[in-house]
C-alpha positions in Angstrom: 99.2 71.8 106.9 100.1 75.0 105.1 99.3 75.0 101.4 101.4 76.1 98.4 101.7 79.8 97.7 101.5 81.0 94.2 103.5 84.2 94.3 107.3 84.8 94.3 108.6 82.5 97.0 111.7 82.2 99.1 113.3 78.8 99.7 116.4 79.8 101.8 117.1 82.6 104.2 120.6 83.4 105.2 121.3 85.6 108.3 124.8 86.8 108.7 126.0 88.8 111.7 129.0 91.0 112.2 130.1 93.8 114.5 127.4 96.5 114.2 125.5 94.8 111.5 123.0 92.0 110.6 122.5 91.1 107.0 119.6 89.0 105.8 119.5 87.5 102.3 116.4 85.9 100.8 117.0 83.4 98.0 114.9 81.4 95.6 116.7 78.7 93.6 120.0 80.5 94.1 118.6 83.9 93.0 118.7 86.8 95.4 115.1 87.9 96.0 115.6 90.3 98.9 118.4 91.8 101.0 118.1 93.8 104.2 120.6 95.4 106.5 120.2 96.3 110.1 123.1 98.5 111.4 123.8 99.5 114.9 122.5 103.0 115.4 120.6 102.9 112.1 117.8 100.5 113.0 114.5 101.0 111.2 111.7 102.4 113.3 108.9 101.6 110.9 106.2 99.9 112.8 107.2 101.2 116.2 104.5 102.8 118.2 105.1 105.9 120.4 103.3 108.0 122.9 104.2 111.4 121.3 103.7 115.0 122.3 102.4 117.5 119.7 105.0 120.2 119.4 103.4 122.3 116.7 100.3 122.4 114.6 101.0 123.9 111.2 97.7 125.0 109.7 98.9 126.1 106.3 100.5 122.6 105.9 97.6 120.8 107.5 100.1 118.8 109.5 101.6 118.6 113.0 105.1 117.9 114.3 105.2 115.4 117.1 108.0 114.8 119.6 108.4 111.0 119.8 111.8 111.0 121.5 114.0 110.7 118.4 116.5 113.2 117.2 113.9 114.9 115.0 110.2 115.4 115.5 107.9 113.2 113.5 105.6 114.5 110.8 101.9 113.8 111.0 99.8 114.9 108.0 96.1 115.5 108.1 95.1 112.2 106.3 97.1 110.3 108.9 95.7 112.3 111.9 92.1 112.0 110.7 90.0 109.3 112.4 88.4 106.6 110.2 85.1 108.5 110.1 86.7 111.9 109.4 85.2 114.2 106.8 86.6 115.8 103.7 86.1 119.4 105.0 88.0 118.9 108.3 91.3 120.5 109.3 94.3 119.4 111.4 93.1 121.6 114.2 89.9 119.6 114.5 92.0 116.7 115.9 95.2 118.1 117.5 96.4 121.0 119.4 99.9 121.8 120.8 100.7 119.8 124.0 98.4 116.9 123.2 99.6 113.4 123.9 98.9 111.2 121.0 99.6 107.5 120.1 101.3 107.3 116.7 103.1 104.7 114.6 106.1 105.2 112.3 105.3 104.5 108.7 108.6 105.8 107.2 112.0 106.2 108.8 113.6 109.6 109.4 116.0 110.6 106.6 118.4 113.5 106.2 116.6 116.5 107.6 113.2 114.9 107.6 111.6 113.3 110.7 109.8 110.1 110.7 106.4 109.9 109.0 103.6 109.1 111.4 100.0 107.9 111.6 97.4 107.9 114.4 95.9 104.6 113.0 98.5 102.0 114.1 98.3 98.4 113.1 99.9 95.3 114.5 101.2 92.8 112.0 101.4 89.1 112.5 102.3 86.2 110.2 98.7 85.7 108.9 96.8 88.6 110.4 97.0 92.4 110.7 95.2 93.8 113.7 93.6 97.2 113.1 92.6 98.7 116.5 90.9 101.8 115.0 89.2 100.0 112.1 86.5 97.4 113.0 85.5 94.5 110.8 87.1 91.6 109.0 88.6 91.9 105.5 90.4 89.3 103.4 93.3 89.9 101.0 92.1 90.2 97.4 94.9 87.8 96.4 93.0 85.0 98.1 90.7 84.3 95.2 89.3 80.9 96.0 85.6 81.4 97.1 85.6 78.3 99.4 88.8 79.5 101.1 87.4 83.0 101.6 84.3 81.4 103.2 86.4 79.3 105.5 88.5 82.3 106.7 85.4 84.4 107.2 83.8 81.7 109.3 87.0 81.2 111.4 87.1 85.0 112.2 83.4 85.4 112.8 83.8 85.5 116.6 86.4 88.3 116.2 83.9 90.7 114.6 82.4 91.7 118.0 85.6 92.7 119.7 87.5 96.0 119.6 89.1 96.8 116.2 89.3 94.4 113.3 91.5 92.2 111.3 92.9 91.9 107.8 93.7 88.4 106.7 96.9 88.4 104.8 97.6 86.2 101.8 99.5 83.8 104.0 96.3 83.1 105.9 95.2 80.7 103.2 97.9 78.4 104.5 96.9 78.6 108.1 95.0 76.2 110.3 91.8 77.5 112.0 93.4 77.3 115.5 96.5 79.1 114.4 94.5 82.0 113.2 92.5 82.2 116.4 95.7 82.0 118.5 97.4 84.8 116.5 94.3 87.0 116.8 94.5 86.5 120.6 98.2 87.4 120.7 97.7 90.6 118.7 94.7 91.7 120.8 96.8 91.1 124.0 99.7 93.0 122.6 97.4 96.0 121.8 96.0 95.8 125.4 99.5 96.0 126.8 100.3 99.0 124.5 97.1 100.7 125.8 98.2 100.2 129.4 101.6 101.7 128.7 100.0 104.7 126.9 97.7 105.4 129.9 100.5 105.2 132.5 103.4 106.6 130.4 104.6 110.1 129.9 105.3 111.4 126.4 107.5 111.0 124.6 107.9 107.3 125.1 108.2 104.2 123.0 105.3 101.8 123.6 106.1 99.1 121.2 109.1 98.0 119.1 108.5 96.2 115.8 110.5 93.0 115.2 114.1 93.2 114.2 114.9 92.5 110.6 115.8 88.9 111.1 112.6 88.0 112.8 110.6 90.2 110.5 111.9 88.4 107.4 111.0 85.0 109.0 107.5 86.3 109.7 107.1 87.5 106.1 108.8 84.7 104.3 108.1 81.6 106.5 105.8 79.9 104.0 105.6 76.3 102.8 108.3 76.9 100.2 110.9 77.7 102.8 113.4 74.9 103.1 116.2 76.2 105.3 117.3 79.2 107.4 121.0 79.4 108.0 122.3 81.7 110.9 126.0 82.2 111.6 125.7 83.4 115.2 124.8 81.1 118.0 123.1 83.7 120.2 120.9 85.0 117.4 120.2 81.4 116.3 118.8 80.6 119.8 116.7 83.8 119.9 115.2 82.9 116.5 114.5 79.4 117.8 112.6 80.8 120.8 110.7 83.2 118.5 109.6 80.6 116.0 108.5 78.2 118.8 106.1 80.8 120.0 105.0 82.4 116.8 105.5 79.9 113.9 106.5 76.5 115.2 106.2 74.8 111.8 109.5 76.4 110.7 111.6 75.9 113.9 113.2 72.7 112.6 114.4 74.6 109.5 116.7 76.9 111.5 120.3 75.7 111.4 123.5 77.2 112.9 126.1 77.6 110.1 129.6 76.4 111.1 131.5 76.5 107.8 135.1 77.8 107.3 134.1 80.4 104.8 131.7 83.2 105.7 128.0 82.3 105.2 127.5 84.8 102.4 130.7 83.8 100.7 129.9 80.1 100.9 126.4 80.7 99.3 127.7 83.2 96.7 125.7 86.0 98.1 128.6 88.5 98.2 128.8 88.3 94.4 125.0 88.5 94.1 125.1 91.8 96.1 127.6 93.3 93.7 125.3 92.3 90.8 122.3 93.9 92.6 124.1 97.3 92.4 125.0 97.0 88.7 123.1 99.5 86.4 122.7 96.8 83.7 120.4 93.8 84.3 120.5 91.1 81.6 117.3 89.4 80.5 117.3 85.7 79.6 116.2 86.5 76.0 119.4 88.6 75.4 117.7 91.9 76.1 118.6 94.0 79.2 117.4 96.7 81.6 119.4 99.9 82.3 118.5 101.2 85.8 119.4 104.8 86.5 118.6 105.9 90.1 118.6 109.6 90.8 117.3 111.7 93.8 114.3 112.8 91.8 113.2 109.5 90.1 114.4 106.1 88.9 114.5 105.6 85.1 114.5 102.1 83.7 115.3 101.6 80.0 114.4 98.3 78.3 116.5 97.2 75.4 116.1 94.3 73.0 119.9 93.9 72.9 120.7 90.5 71.3 117.2 89.1 71.6 115.7 87.7 68.4 112.7 85.8 67.2 109.4 86.7 65.5 108.5 90.0 63.8 109.4 93.4 65.4 106.1 93.7 67.3 106.3 90.2 68.7 109.9 90.6 69.7 109.1 93.9 71.5 106.2 92.3 73.3 108.2 89.3 74.4 111.1 91.3 75.7 108.8 93.8 77.4 106.9 91.0 79.1 110.2 89.5 80.3 111.3 92.9 81.5 108.1 93.5 83.4 108.8 90.5 85.7 112.5 91.5 86.1 111.5 95.1 86.9 109.1 94.0 89.7 112.0 91.9 91.1 114.5 94.7 90.9 112.2 97.2 92.6 112.0 95.0 95.6 115.6 93.8 95.6 117.0 97.4 95.3 114.2 98.9 97.4 113.6 101.6 94.7 110.8 104.0 95.6 109.2 107.3 94.7 108.6 108.0 91.0 109.7 105.2 88.6 109.6 105.8 84.8 110.0 102.8 82.4 110.9 103.1 78.8 109.7 99.8 77.3 110.7 98.8 73.8 108.2 100.6 71.5 105.1 98.7 70.5 102.6 100.0 67.9 99.6 98.0 68.9 97.4 99.2 71.8 96.6 95.6 72.9 100.3 94.8 73.1 100.7 97.8 75.5 97.7 96.7 77.6 99.0 93.1 77.8 102.4 94.3 79.0 100.8 96.5 81.6 98.8 93.4 82.7 102.0 91.4 83.1 103.6 94.2 85.1 100.5 94.7 87.3 100.5 91.0 88.2 104.2 91.0 88.9 103.8 93.9 91.3 100.8 92.4 93.1 102.8 90.9 95.9 104.9 94.0 96.6 104.3 95.1 100.2 105.2 98.7 99.4 102.0 99.0 97.3 103.2 100.3 93.9 100.7 102.4 92.0 100.8 101.8 88.2 99.8 104.7 86.1 100.0 103.2 82.7 101.5 104.5 79.4 101.9 108.3 78.9 101.4 110.1 75.6 105.2 109.8 75.1 105.1 106.0 75.4 106.6 105.8 78.9 105.1 103.9 81.8 105.0 105.7 85.2 104.5 104.1 88.6 105.1 105.1 92.2 106.3 103.0 95.1 106.0 103.9 98.7 109.3 104.7 100.5 109.8 103.1 103.9 113.6 102.8 104.0 116.7 103.8 102.0 117.4 102.0 98.7 120.1 99.3 98.5 122.5 101.8 96.9 121.9 104.3 99.7 122.7 101.7 102.3 125.8 100.3 100.7 127.1 103.2 98.7 125.6 106.3 100.3 123.6 106.8 97.1 123.6 106.0 93.4 126.0 108.7 92.2 129.1 106.5 92.8 128.3 102.8 93.0 131.2 102.0 95.3 131.0 100.9 98.8 130.7 103.7 101.3 133.3 104.2 104.1 130.8 102.8 106.6 130.2 99.7 104.5 134.0 99.1 104.1 134.5 99.7 107.8 132.0 97.1 108.8 133.5 94.7 106.3 136.9 95.3 107.8 135.6 94.4 111.3 134.3 91.1 109.9 137.7 90.5 108.3 139.4 91.2 111.7 137.2 88.5 113.4 138.1 86.0 110.6 141.8 86.8 111.1 141.5 86.2 114.8 140.2 82.7 114.1 143.1 82.0 111.8 145.8 83.8 113.8 144.9 84.3 117.5 146.8 87.2 119.0 146.6 89.7 121.8 145.8 92.6 119.5 145.2 93.6 115.9 145.8 96.5 113.7 143.4 97.7 110.9 145.1 99.8 108.2 142.7 101.5 105.8 141.9 104.6 103.8 141.5 107.7 106.1 137.8 107.9 105.3 137.3 104.4 106.5 139.4 105.0 109.6 137.2 108.0 110.4 134.1 105.8 110.1 135.6 103.2 112.4 136.3 105.8 115.0 133.0 107.7 114.5 129.9 106.3 112.9 131.0 102.7 113.5 132.6 103.3 116.9 130.1 101.1 118.7 130.6 98.3 116.2 134.4 98.7 116.6 134.1 98.3 120.4 131.8 95.3 119.9 134.6 93.7 117.7 137.2 94.5 120.4 135.0 92.6 122.9 134.7 89.6 120.6 138.5 89.7 119.8 139.4 89.9 123.5 142.0 92.6 122.8 142.6 96.1 121.4 141.9 97.0 117.8 144.2 99.7 116.5 143.0 101.7 113.6 145.5 103.4 111.2 144.7 105.6 108.2 146.8 105.3 105.1 146.0 107.7 102.2 147.8 105.5 99.7 145.3 102.7 100.1 142.2 102.4 97.9 138.9 103.1 99.7 137.8 99.5 99.6 141.2 98.1 100.8 141.5 97.0 104.4 144.7 95.4 105.8 144.5 93.3 109.0 147.6 92.6 111.1 148.0 90.5 114.2 150.9 90.8 116.6 152.5 87.8 114.8 152.4 89.6 111.4 150.0 89.8 108.4 
């Protein structure tokens, strides 16, 4: 039986599908903990493994560009090209030359004019284990602190030390039965063997392994004992997830339910409203204070204010609000997927021990973040700096095309319009439908969302006419059937 986890947990997962898009919301007691989008043509490639071809070795950058079959070549820096036993005085030319075939894994998605970021040290992630083909040995997550549990896990994995590669036991492993760990180790080794065979017989560039889609990835990451229910509003996806969990995590299979409500899944659970709140620049704190989050291309600035908070002397009030803010900041970083340099202006505290205690609270709150934040501490100006790895666009970039104008982008509105058309078809069946919208949204429907529009037409069983109307607001979409509005 899996044991209770101590970190931030998820008790409900909602998976909502629509033409060209799958949205996954993670909730804890009604609070939105995580939100991921997977859009047709914009799927994440993080975790994918390729057989690539080295196009160019750039000695002054100590990096190489690798053709992996995507629109832009991937970027492979020396630290990620270096073998585990590489030395500090080496160079990129010691390991790669133009024309070489090389197995690489994507660690960051392509963005704008940049190709995907790559590594030659791939890993395969499971629910409880991470298999490290190029790194032998067994290591256990530092967040598993119980000595007896660490001894148990080390004993279970003892027979894995002699094989190829090694394993990292994730925090979730403390919930796992011995046989589950052994079975997962076997599956990961088998998967790597299959990848090796494809690499030996394939011709670069070629994709050797695709990471799980977002829906299955969230189940893998959040399928702990605190999970009570997974609601899915699409019958085909529901069946695929049932099959996946039966094979990989059978203890949660019975938690998967097909949603059949009249309202959309996200509307019935209040998630649409929570998404709007997640884009707000102001985040209220329970004490009456608040955070002001300002996301820019260069950095994200977070200002902590006491607001209407009260109680105790000034130093105590500042410490209490800052401690509360530290927990909220850790939550917001993950929910909004903020990355890069993050600067926090906490409420001023005079005492050094107060600053250290706030840093300790923040450090613990960040401990479960999979994007590995690095906390630098207070600067001479009294600011706290931290960095967080970027693996995918932020929430504002996904929904709004960036933080400059926090309104839904034409693509977001277009996909929402297609979902509305399907709802209209249920209420008013017709031979065809017309979507009238702002010209920018119409352009998205005929361009970037063209595949999603065709998918909607297939589901509707009829044509979907798109008309642009410059008098409409960007976020307004009108749906008409042959029988009228």
